Each structure stands twice: as C-alpha cells, then as structure tokens.
C-alpha positions in Angstrom: -19.4 7.7 -19.6 -17.6 7.8 -16.2 -14.4 8.9 -17.9 -16.1 11.7 -19.7 -17.9 13.0 -16.7 -14.8 13.1 -14.5 -12.8 15.0 -17.0 -15.7 17.3 -17.7 -16.1 18.2 -14.0 -12.4 18.9 -13.7 -12.3 21.0 -16.8 -15.3 23.1 -15.9 -14.2 23.7 -12.3 -10.8 24.9 -13.5 -12.3 27.2 -16.1 -14.9 28.6 -13.8 -12.1 29.6 -11.5 -10.6 31.5 -14.4 -13.9 32.9 -15.6 -13.3 31.4 -19.1 -16.6 29.4 -19.5 -19.3 31.1 -21.6 -22.4 30.1 -23.4 -22.9 31.0 -27.0 -25.9 33.2 -27.5 -27.1 31.7 -30.8 -27.4 28.1 -29.5 -26.4 28.0 -25.9 -23.3 26.1 -26.9 -20.9 26.1 -24.0 -17.5 27.3 -25.1 -14.1 28.2 -23.6 -11.4 30.6 -24.8 -8.0 29.4 -25.9 -5.7 31.3 -23.6 -2.3 31.5 -22.1 -2.2 30.4 -18.5 0.5 29.8 -15.9 0.6 26.1 -15.3 2.9 23.9 -13.3 5.6 22.2 -15.2 5.8 18.5 -14.4 8.2 15.6 -14.7 6.3 12.3 -15.1 7.7 9.0 -14.0 5.9 5.7 -14.4 5.6 3.5 -11.3 3.6 0.8 -9.5 1.4 1.0 -6.5 2.3 -1.1 -3.4 0.8 -1.4 0.1 2.6 0.3 2.9 2.0 -2.7 5.0 2.2 -6.1 3.3 3.6 -9.3 4.6 3.7 -13.1 4.2 2.8 -15.2 7.2 4.9 -18.3 7.6 4.6 -21.5 9.7 6.5 -21.4 13.1 5.9 -25.1 13.8 5.8 -28.3 11.7 2.5 -30.1 11.1 -0.4 -30.7 8.8 -2.8 -28.0 7.8 -6.2 -28.9 9.2 -8.2 -25.7 8.7 -8.1 -22.7 6.4 -10.6 -19.9 7.3 -9.9 -17.3 4.6 -9.1 -17.3 0.9 -7.8 -14.7 -1.6 -9.8 -11.5 -1.5 -11.1 -12.2 2.0 -11.1 -9.3 4.5 -9.3 -10.3 7.7 -9.5 -8.4 11.0 -6.5 -8.1 13.3 -6.3 -11.1 15.7 -8.4 -13.5 13.7 -7.3 -17.0 13.1 -6.5 -17.4 9.4 -5.6 -21.1 9.6 -4.8 -23.9 12.0 -2.1 -26.5 12.0 -2.7 -29.9 13.7 -1.9 -29.3 17.3 -1.8 -32.9 18.6 1.9 -33.2 18.4 2.6 -29.9 20.1 -0.2 -30.8 22.6 1.6 -34.0 23.6 4.9 -32.1 23.9 3.2 -29.6 26.2 1.7 -32.3 28.4 5.2 -33.9 28.7 6.7 -30.6 29.6 4.1 -30.0 32.3 4.8 -33.4 33.8 8.5 -32.6 33.9 7.6 -29.4 35.8 5.7 -31.4 38.4 8.6 -33.8 38.8 11.1 -31.0 39.1 9.0 -29.3 41.7 8.7 -32.4 43.8 12.5 -32.9 43.6 13.0 -29.3 44.6 10.8 -29.6 47.6 12.6 -32.8 48.7 16.0 -31.2 48.2 14.9 -28.1 50.2 13.7 -30.2 53.1 17.0 -32.2 53.1 19.0 -29.0 53.1 17.0 -27.5 56.0 17.5 -30.7 58.1 21.2 -30.8 57.2 21.6 -27.2 58.4 19.9 -27.9 61.7 22.1 -31.0 62.2 25.2 -29.0 61.4 24.3 -26.4 64.0 24.0 -29.2 66.5 27.4 -30.5 65.5 26.0 -33.8 64.2 27.3 -33.6 60.6 30.3 -32.1 59.0 30.7 -29.0 56.8 31.1 -31.2 53.7 27.8 -32.9 54.3 26.1 -29.5 54.7 27.7 -28.3 51.5 26.5 -31.4 49.6 22.9 -30.8 50.8 23.1 -27.2 49.7 24.5 -28.1 46.3 21.7 -30.7 45.8 19.1 -28.0 46.7 20.6 -25.5 44.2 20.7 -28.2 41.5 17.1 -29.0 42.1 16.2 -25.3 41.9 18.0 -25.0 38.5 16.3 -28.1 37.2 12.9 -26.8 38.2 13.6 -23.4 36.5 14.7 -25.3 33.3 11.6 -27.5 33.3 9.4 -24.4 33.7 11.2 -22.7 30.8 10.7 -25.8 28.7 7.0 -25.9 29.5 6.7 -22.2 28.5 8.4 -22.9 25.2 6.2 -25.9 24.6 3.1 -23.8 25.4 4.3 -21.1 23.0 4.9 -23.7 20.2 1.4 -25.1 20.9 0.0 -21.6 20.5 1.6 -21.4 17.1 -0.8 -24.0 15.8 -3.3 -21.2 15.4 -1.9 -18.7 12.9 -3.1 -15.2 13.8 -3.5 -12.2 11.5 -0.9 -9.5 12.7 -3.1 -6.7 11.4 -6.3 -6.1 9.5 -6.2 -6.4 5.7 -7.0 -8.4 2.6 -5.6 -11.8 1.7 -3.7 -11.5 -1.6 -2.3 -15.1 -1.9 -3.0 -18.4 -0.3 0.0 -20.7 -0.6 -1.2 -23.9 1.1 -4.1 -26.4 1.0 -5.9 -28.3 3.7 -4.0 -31.5 4.5 -0.7 -30.2 3.3 2.4 -30.9 5.5 4.3 -27.7 6.4 7.6 -27.1 8.2 8.8 -24.0 10.1 9.4 -21.2 7.7 6.9 -22.4 5.1 5.0 -19.4 3.6 1.2 -19.8 4.3 -0.6 -16.6 3.3 0.2 -13.2 1.9 -1.8 -10.1 2.8 -1.8 -6.3 2.7 -3.5 -3.4 4.5 -5.6 -1.6 1.8 -5.9 1.6 4.0 -2.3 2.7 3.2 -0.9 2.8 -0.3 2.1 4.3 -1.9 3.7 4.7 -5.3 7.3 3.7 -5.9 9.2 5.3 -8.8 12.8 5.6 -9.8 14.0 9.1 -10.6 17.3 9.8 -12.5 19.9 11.5 -10.4 20.1 14.6 -12.6 16.4 15.3 -11.8 16.7 15.2 -8.0 17.7 18.9 -7.6 14.6 20.0 -9.5 12.3 17.7 -7.6 13.7 18.6 -4.1 13.7 16.8 -0.8 9.9 17.1 -0.3 8.5 17.2 -3.8 4.9 18.2 -4.7 3.4 15.2 -6.5 0.2 14.4 -8.3 -0.5 10.8 -9.1 -2.3 9.9 -12.3 -4.2 6.6 -12.4 -4.9 5.9 -16.1 -7.1 2.9 -15.5 -9.4 5.0 -13.3 -9.0 8.3 -15.3 -8.2 9.9 -11.9 -5.6 12.3 -10.5 -4.8 12.0 -6.8 -2.9 14.5 -4.8 -0.1 12.8 -2.8 -0.3 13.0 1.0 3.5 13.0 1.3 6.6 11.8 -0.4 10.2 10.8 0.5 13.4 10.6 -1.5 15.4 7.5 -0.4 19.0 8.4 0.6 20.6 5.9 -1.8 21.0 5.3 -5.5 21.0 2.3 -7.8 24.6 1.8 -9.0 23.5 0.2 -12.2 20.7 2.7 -13.3 22.0 5.8 -11.4 18.5 6.4 -10.3 17.0 7.1 -6.8 13.8 5.6 -5.5 11.1 8.0 -4.4 8.1 6.8 -2.4 4.9 8.8 -2.9 2.3 8.1 -0.2 -1.4 8.3 -1.2 -4.2 9.5 1.1 -5.6 6.9 3.4 -8.4 4.6 2.1 -8.1 5.7 -1.5 -10.9 3.9 -3.2 -10.2 1.7 -6.3 -6.4 1.7 -5.8 -4.7 -1.6 -5.0 -1.1 -3.0 -5.2 0.4 -3.6 -8.6 -1.6 -0.9 -10.4 0.3 1.1 -13.1 0.4 4.8 -12.4 2.3 8.0 -13.3 3.8 10.3 -10.7 3.9 13.9 -11.9 6.5 15.9 -9.9 6.2 19.7 -10.0 9.5 21.1 -11.2 8.5 24.7 -12.0 5.9 27.0 -13.6 5.5 28.4 -17.1 2.9 30.2 -19.3 1.3 27.7 -21.8 -1.5 27.9 -24.3 -4.3 25.7 -22.9 -7.8 24.5 -23.5 -10.1 22.2 -21.4 -9.4 18.6 -21.9 -13.1 17.8 -22.3 -13.1 19.9 -25.5 -10.9 17.5 -27.3 -12.4 15.0 -29.7 -10.3 11.8 -30.3 -11.2 9.5 -33.2 -8.6 6.8 -33.9 -5.5 8.8 -34.6 -7.3 12.1 -35.2 -7.1 14.7 -32.4 -9.4 17.7 -33.0 -11.6 20.3 -31.5 -14.7 22.2 -32.6 -13.9 25.9 -33.1 -16.9 28.3 -32.7 -16.6 31.6 -34.6 -18.2 34.9 -33.7 -21.4 34.1 -35.7 -21.9 30.8 -34.1 -20.5 28.7 -36.9 -18.8 25.4 -35.9 -15.8 23.9 -37.6 -13.7 20.9 -36.8 -10.0 21.5 -36.6 -7.1 19.1 -36.0 -4.7 20.1 -33.2 -1.5 18.9 -31.6 -1.6 18.7 -27.9 0.9 18.4 -25.1 0.6 17.3 -21.4 -2.6 17.3 -19.5 -2.7 19.2 -16.2 -4.3 18.0 -12.9 -7.1 20.5 -13.2 -8.4 19.2 -16.5 -6.6 21.5 -19.0 -4.4 20.4 -21.9 -1.5 22.2 -23.5 -2.0 23.2 -27.2 1.2 22.9 -29.3 -0.3 23.6 -32.7 -3.7 24.3 -34.4 -5.2 27.0 -32.3 -4.5 30.7 -31.6 -5.1 32.7 -28.4 -8.7 34.1 -28.1 -10.4 31.5 -30.3 -13.4 29.7 -28.8 -13.7 25.9 -28.6 -16.8 23.9 -27.8 -16.8 22.1 -24.5 -19.2 19.5 -25.8 -17.8 18.0 -28.9 -20.7 15.7 -29.6 -23.3 18.5 -29.3 -21.0 20.7 -31.5 -20.8 18.0 -34.1 -24.5 17.7 -34.3 -24.7 21.5 -34.6 -22.3 21.4 -37.5 -24.3 18.8 -39.4 -27.4 20.9 -39.0 -25.7 24.0 -40.3 -24.4 22.2 -43.4 -27.8 21.0 -44.5 
C-alpha cells in the first residue's frame, strides 16, 4: 500500500505540472495522455550506503572488561561511557607514580637547599669551585628527576583514564565485539558505531563515463527497498582509479538525517548525463502481474481495454518510458484496479 501511494503521488504531481491529468466524463476515471516529454537521460550504477562517520573503538590499556553499558542498536551520545575496563592495576600504577613524584620533590628541595648553602660558602671562600659545581649538578639532576617523575605520573593518570572507554561522537552501536569478564589487550577492538545523521553512497563508475558525468554530477539515489528516490546533497569524484577494474569511485552524499537509510543498504545512483525526448506515461498506470506488464487504455467512448507494453527506465518524478505498445495521444487509466473493475462491468 505504501509503495503504491508513493508512486501515485509522484506521478500525479509530475503530470499536474504538465497539465496531463484529466477525468473521463463517463465514469470519472482518471486518465493521462501518452506523450513525448523531455526527460533527463541517466546512467545508473549500483552501490551501497555507508556512514560518513563510522569507527571501531579499541582498548588502549590491558585489563578485564567489568562493565558494558550499551549493546547493538543502542543510541549513544558523545562523551558517554560505553564500557569500563578493570582499573585496579592502573590505579596502583598511578598511586606508585604519585609516590615517586613526592619522593622526587623532596629530593629536589634538599638539593636546592644544599646548592644555596654551597653558593654562600663559595662566596665566603670556604669551599672550592669544584664543590660548588658538584652541588649545582646535584640540584640539576634532582630537577630532572622531579620532571621525569611528574611526566610518569601524568602518563599513569592518562592510562588510568583509559579504563573508561568514551564515545568519540554521538551515534548508534553497530557491533559489540567483547563480553563482560573478557581479557583485552591494547589494540583489541571493543565496539563499532556510526553516526546516522550523515550517509553517503559509494559507487564505482567506469572511466569512459566520467566525461559525461562531470566533476560535480547531478545525482538521484534510488532506494528500491523503500521505493523512494532521494536527491543527493552533493557528490565528489575521487581523483584516482582502480588499476584492475579501470573504474573511479564516486561518493554521493545524502541529505542529513535521511529516515530509513542505514549502512549496507543496496541502492542505485542515477547520474544525469543529458536530456532527450521520450514517450512516457505515469508509472502508477502500469499493471504488473507476474511477467505481464500492461496498462488499461481508455478510448474516446470510455471503453477500457488491457494492453501489454514494453517499458524502459523510470524517472525520478514518477514517469516511465514507453518502448512499445502505445502511441502518442492515447489515454491510460491512472488507477489500474478501478479500470479493471470497469472493464469487467462493461463486458457483462
């Protein structure tokens, strides 16, 4: 029902713009004229949807997983703790580093006082230059040791902070790769997520088609599973080619927060490569039954007949190209079900 209504709205809107929708006087059967129209010529390429921002969060310290706060499909806000690694080992390392800082500071204070005394004694000619130099060297060594201990404490504090794994941006969890109680080491993947607000379609276009597409191509994205056409927000042609397939990757960016679109979906990108006059009818007028493709043709007296047709590509505004079976000026019913009931009534 949803599929029919979407195509119906698109077809009627497009035909209203052209002034081609009429109502048959004998039975108020909505019809449209088979006519030539200038339509955009497209080049379709199949591709997959991917998130503009997607990443896998990995462990930065070793330890045992003690808490997992989110699972696959969960919505995560930026800055939230998605899981925790047992911090006892890093906590002990941090405490030891802080103790070393205190020890180094005490040594520094003692060395500084000894240097000050040695300098005063040297000014009073009570000690030699070499004794003053030794006191100064001891003071400098103590300063370096204090700086090193503070840096070590900072590193230990940073490692301790890595026990809480933080979401780098808001998004949705697409994969959970660990369980509570599992031992992990640095570099172990933990969770994968993506930002659903930004999606793009990645397709490979043959090199010979690039001149027709251009550097900033106009693209419509067809999502067959949703029976929806989406106008691309932007697109970029990557400045490199695959040496095996001789094709170039094109990234087609979808509008932000496009509902129902998620990574991995199959889609078709339709690149506009020109315009041409084509014989078209509304796509909603087409009746498909197994391998039969047909339309109901309405004559001048209101008679309804079913006729098989051969069709071409569907345009983004709900029209479909007629390759065979219809002539310009003929009228087709926009509601095949209603037209079929009308035909049965007329045949009785």
